[in-house]
C-alpha positions in Angstrom: 100.4 -31.3 -37.8 102.9 -28.5 -37.9 105.0 -29.8 -35.0 105.2 -33.6 -35.5 108.1 -35.0 -37.4 106.1 -37.4 -39.6 109.1 -39.4 -40.5 110.2 -40.1 -36.9 107.1 -39.3 -34.9 109.3 -37.2 -32.6 107.7 -35.3 -29.8 107.6 -31.5 -30.4 110.0 -29.4 -28.4 108.3 -26.5 -26.8 109.8 -23.4 -25.0 107.8 -21.6 -22.3 109.6 -18.3 -22.1 109.2 -16.2 -18.9 106.8 -18.7 -17.4 106.5 -17.3 -13.9 104.3 -19.8 -11.9 102.6 -21.2 -15.0 104.9 -23.9 -16.1 104.3 -27.4 -17.6 105.9 -30.4 -16.1 105.7 -32.4 -19.3 109.3 -33.1 -20.5 108.5 -31.8 -24.0 108.4 -28.3 -22.4 111.4 -26.2 -21.5 110.2 -23.8 -18.8 112.3 -20.6 -18.2 112.1 -17.6 -16.0 114.5 -14.9 -14.6 113.8 -16.3 -11.2 114.7 -19.9 -10.4 111.3 -21.1 -9.1 112.1 -24.8 -8.8 114.0 -27.6 -10.5 111.7 -27.7 -13.5 112.2 -24.0 -14.4 115.5 -22.9 -15.9 116.8 -19.5 -15.1 117.3 -17.5 -18.3 118.1 -13.7 -18.5 116.2 -12.4 -21.5 118.5 -9.3 -21.7 121.1 -11.6 -23.1 121.2 -14.0 -26.2 119.2 -17.1 -25.5 121.2 -20.2 -24.5 119.9 -22.4 -27.3 121.2 -23.3 -30.7 119.5 -22.5 -34.0 116.4 -24.6 -35.0 115.9 -26.0 -31.5 112.2 -25.6 -30.9 108.9 -26.4 -32.7 106.9 -24.0 -30.5 107.9 -20.9 -28.5 105.2 -19.5 -26.1 105.6 -16.3 -24.1 102.8 -14.6 -22.1 102.9 -11.0 -20.8 106.7 -10.8 -21.0 107.5 -8.6 -24.0 105.8 -5.6 -22.5 108.3 -5.7 -19.6 111.2 -4.7 -22.0 112.1 -1.5 -23.9 111.1 -1.7 -27.5 114.6 -2.2 -28.8 115.2 -5.2 -26.6 111.8 -6.6 -27.8 113.0 -6.4 -31.4 116.3 -8.2 -30.5 114.4 -10.9 -28.5 112.1 -11.6 -31.5 115.2 -12.1 -33.6 116.5 -14.6 -31.0 113.2 -16.5 -31.0 113.2 -16.7 -34.8 116.7 -18.1 -34.7 115.8 -20.8 -32.1 112.7 -22.0 -33.9 112.8 -24.8 -36.5 111.5 -24.1 -40.0 107.8 -24.3 -39.8 107.8 -23.7 -36.0 105.4 -21.3 -34.4 106.0 -18.4 -32.1 102.9 -17.6 -29.9 102.8 -14.3 -28.0 100.3 -13.0 -25.5 100.6 -9.4 -24.3 98.2 -6.8 -22.9 96.1 -5.4 -25.7 96.5 -1.6 -26.0 93.5 -1.1 -28.2 91.2 -3.2 -25.9 92.2 -1.2 -22.8 92.0 2.1 -24.7 88.5 1.3 -25.8 87.4 0.4 -22.3 88.9 3.6 -20.9 87.2 5.8 -23.5 83.8 4.0 -22.8 84.4 4.6 -19.1 85.1 8.3 -19.7 81.6 8.6 -21.1 79.7 6.2 -18.9 81.2 6.8 -15.4 81.4 10.5 -15.0 79.3 10.2 -11.9 81.2 7.2 -10.6 84.9 8.2 -10.1 85.8 5.0 -8.3 84.8 2.9 -11.3 86.5 5.2 -13.7 89.7 5.1 -11.6 89.8 1.4 -12.1 89.7 1.7 -15.9 92.3 4.4 -15.8 94.5 2.1 -13.7 94.1 -0.7 -16.2 95.3 1.5 -19.0 98.2 3.3 -17.3 99.3 1.8 -14.0 102.0 -0.7 -15.1 103.6 1.8 -17.4 103.8 4.4 -14.6 104.1 2.5 -11.3 107.1 3.0 -9.1 106.5 0.2 -6.6 105.5 -3.5 -7.0 101.7 -3.8 -7.5 101.3 -0.1 -8.1 97.9 1.5 -8.0 96.2 -1.7 -9.1 97.2 -3.5 -5.9 96.2 -0.4 -3.8 92.8 -0.4 -5.5 92.2 -4.1 -4.8 93.2 -3.7 -1.2 90.6 -0.9 -0.9 88.0 -3.1 -2.6 88.5 -5.8 0.0 86.4 -3.7 2.5 84.0 -2.3 -0.1 81.3 -5.0 -1.1 79.7 -2.5 -3.4 83.0 -2.1 -5.4 83.6 -5.9 -5.4 80.2 -6.4 -7.0 81.2 -4.7 -10.2 84.9 -5.2 -10.2 85.0 -9.0 -9.7 83.6 -9.8 -13.2 86.4 -7.6 -14.7 89.3 -9.4 -13.0 91.4 -12.2 -14.4 92.4 -15.3 -12.4 95.5 -13.7 -10.9 93.8 -10.4 -9.9 91.0 -12.4 -8.2 93.6 -14.1 -6.1 95.0 -10.7 -5.1 91.5 -9.4 -4.2 90.8 -12.4 -2.0 94.3 -12.5 -0.4 94.6 -11.4 3.2 98.2 -10.7 4.0 99.2 -10.6 7.7 100.8 -7.4 8.9 104.6 -7.3 8.3 106.8 -8.5 11.2 109.4 -6.3 12.8 112.2 -8.2 10.9 110.4 -7.7 7.6 110.0 -3.9 8.2 113.7 -3.6 9.2 114.8 -5.6 6.1 112.7 -3.3 3.9 114.1 -0.2 5.6 117.7 -1.3 5.2 117.2 -2.1 1.5 115.7 1.4 1.0 118.7 3.0 2.8 121.2 1.1 0.8 119.5 2.1 -2.4 118.5 -1.5 -3.3 117.9 -2.4 -6.9 116.4 0.0 -9.4 112.7 -0.5 -9.7 112.9 -0.4 -13.4 114.9 -3.6 -13.4 112.5 -5.6 -11.1 110.2 -6.9 -13.9 106.9 -5.6 -12.6 106.8 -2.4 -14.8 105.7 -2.2 -18.4 108.0 -0.4 -20.8 105.8 -0.7 -23.9 102.3 -1.9 -25.0 101.2 -3.4 -28.3 98.2 -3.6 -30.5 97.1 -5.7 -33.5 99.0 -3.5 -35.9 102.4 -2.9 -34.2 103.2 -6.4 -32.9 102.5 -8.4 -36.1 104.6 -5.8 -38.0 107.5 -6.5 -35.6 107.2 -10.2 -36.3 107.2 -9.7 -40.0 110.3 -7.5 -39.8 112.1 -10.3 -38.0 111.4 -12.8 -40.8 108.2 -14.6 -39.7 106.5 -15.6 -42.9 103.0 -16.0 -41.7 101.7 -13.8 -39.0 98.1 -14.1 -37.6 96.0 -12.7 -34.8 94.9 -15.7 -32.7 92.6 -16.1 -29.7 93.0 -17.6 -26.2 91.4 -20.9 -27.5 92.7 -20.9 -31.1 96.2 -21.5 -32.4 98.1 -22.6 -35.4 99.8 -25.1 -33.1 98.0 -28.3 -32.1 100.9 -28.8 -29.7 100.0 -25.6 -27.9 96.3 -26.3 -27.6 97.0 -29.7 -25.9 98.5 -27.8 -23.0 96.7 -24.4 -23.4 98.4 -22.0 -21.1 96.0 -19.2 -22.0 93.1 -21.1 -20.4 92.1 -21.5 -16.8 89.1 -23.7 -15.9 87.8 -23.6 -19.4 87.9 -19.8 -19.7 90.4 -17.2 -20.8 93.2 -16.9 -18.2 94.1 -13.2 -19.0 91.1 -11.4 -20.6 92.1 -8.2 -22.4 95.1 -9.9 -24.0 96.3 -9.7 -27.6 97.4 -13.1 -29.1 99.7 -13.1 -32.1 101.3 -16.1 -33.8 104.0 -16.3 -36.4 105.5 -19.2 -38.4 109.2 -19.3 -39.2 
């Protein structure tokens, strides 16, 4: 297989870049995120060069991370990932699929002229994370509204991925006085620029633009993959794009490149 050193039988080294809460405790994986979630996740700032030497990893996986950076930083990061991969190693990227979401939006514009609530959801799916000015944006507000609207839940539930279903079913207690004061103080002091908080999208990709970016960074073989298909047997053994036997984030674009 691509990632097994046949001479030594060495275990493949794998990097989970920007893992969030989806990390693998297997020691063959290096889990990283900007936030230090727990001991098994290393804090790495992707705005800076990666803290790894050349030819370190057999597999690099990153899911819904590149879209949170300006396009120039994405290009620089792809160069860093190419540097850190061993010859023959695979980079696997999952991002929101612009073409998929645009097609859904255009279909909604024709089919839901008499259903503005349903059309609003598809508009949110296309635009919200590129335009939001607060965590969760209009998507979170829509799901909160749907909690009290069974007729909306009936059609929106089948459209939601695992994470969004959790948000729909979550019932947050009202904020305490201390929490409200903390939020107010942060707002008065200016806090941190929302653009730097990691919740907003700065770009979106399709099956033309992202493969071309990988080729321009030296990846010799670039292919469109699927949530359950990969050039890497090492990835499929721990498939992070699956949840309970189904696709974890429907509407994603999967692209792989070999160094």
